[in-house]
C-alpha positions as CSV (number, residue, x, y, z in Angstrom):
1,X,59.1,250.6,236.1
2,X,55.8,249.5,235.4
3,X,52.6,250.9,236.2
4,X,50.9,247.7,237.1
5,X,51.9,246.1,240.5
6,X,50.7,242.7,240.8
7,X,50.5,242.9,244.9
8,X,48.6,246.2,244.4
9,X,46.1,244.6,242.4
10,X,45.5,241.5,244.7
11,X,45.1,243.9,247.6
12,X,42.3,245.9,245.3
13,X,40.4,242.5,244.6
14,X,40.6,241.4,248.2
15,X,39.4,245.0,249.5
16,X,36.6,245.1,247.0
17,X,35.9,241.3,248.2
18,X,35.6,242.4,251.9
19,X,33.8,245.7,251.0
20,X,31.2,243.3,250.2
21,X,30.9,241.3,252.9
22,X,30.7,244.7,255.3
23,X,27.8,244.4,257.8
24,X,25.6,247.5,257.8
25,X,23.2,248.7,260.3
26,X,19.5,249.3,259.0
27,X,19.9,253.2,259.0
28,X,22.9,252.7,256.9
29,X,21.5,250.0,254.6
30,X,18.7,252.2,253.9
31,X,20.6,255.2,253.1
32,X,23.0,253.4,250.5
33,X,19.3,252.4,249.1
34,X,17.7,255.8,249.2
35,X,15.0,254.7,251.4
36,X,13.8,255.6,254.8
37,X,14.5,253.4,257.6
38,X,10.9,252.7,257.9
39,X,10.6,251.8,254.6
40,X,13.5,248.7,254.8
41,X,11.9,247.4,257.9
42,X,8.7,247.1,255.8
43,X,10.1,245.5,253.0
44,X,11.9,243.1,255.7
45,X,8.4,242.1,257.2
46,X,7.0,241.7,253.4
47,X,10.1,239.7,252.7
48,X,10.2,241.9,249.6
49,X,13.7,243.8,250.5
50,X,17.4,242.7,250.4
51,X,18.5,239.6,252.5
52,X,19.5,240.2,255.8
53,X,20.9,238.8,258.8
54,X,19.6,238.5,262.7
55,X,23.0,238.6,265.0
56,X,20.8,238.5,267.9
57,X,17.4,239.0,268.4
58,X,17.3,242.6,268.0
59,X,20.8,243.2,266.1
60,X,19.8,243.3,262.4
61,X,22.5,243.7,259.7
62,X,22.6,243.8,256.1
63,X,25.9,243.2,253.7
64,X,27.0,245.7,251.5
65,X,27.2,243.0,248.5
66,X,23.3,241.8,249.4
67,X,22.2,245.4,248.7
68,X,24.2,245.4,245.3
69,X,22.7,242.2,244.2
70,X,19.2,243.1,245.4
71,X,19.3,246.7,243.5
72,X,20.7,245.0,240.2
73,X,17.7,242.6,240.8
74,X,15.5,245.5,241.1
75,X,16.6,247.4,238.2
76,X,16.2,244.3,235.9
77,X,12.8,243.3,237.1
78,X,11.8,247.4,236.7
79,X,13.3,247.8,233.6
80,X,12.2,245.4,231.3
81,X,14.2,244.8,227.8
82,X,12.6,247.0,225.6
83,X,14.3,245.4,222.6
84,X,11.6,243.0,221.8
85,X,9.0,244.4,219.3
86,X,5.6,244.7,220.8
87,X,2.6,243.5,219.0
């Protein structure tokens, strides 16, 4: 018997994809990002935060994948490549 189960690997990939599509409330998204709900709301108003969707007029949701993408973008823009020589 092998340690590698193709069905298990397929299920893990499927679960990871579903996890990225999981809808989060603003309080859940804020907690994931280490922000307050108020900070996240301000960023939403300013258009500087992660992508979000409005399911109804007052029902806002974020996907875990959008939070991840936004965090990666933030870290790449706030930590410039230091390998370039400064003149």
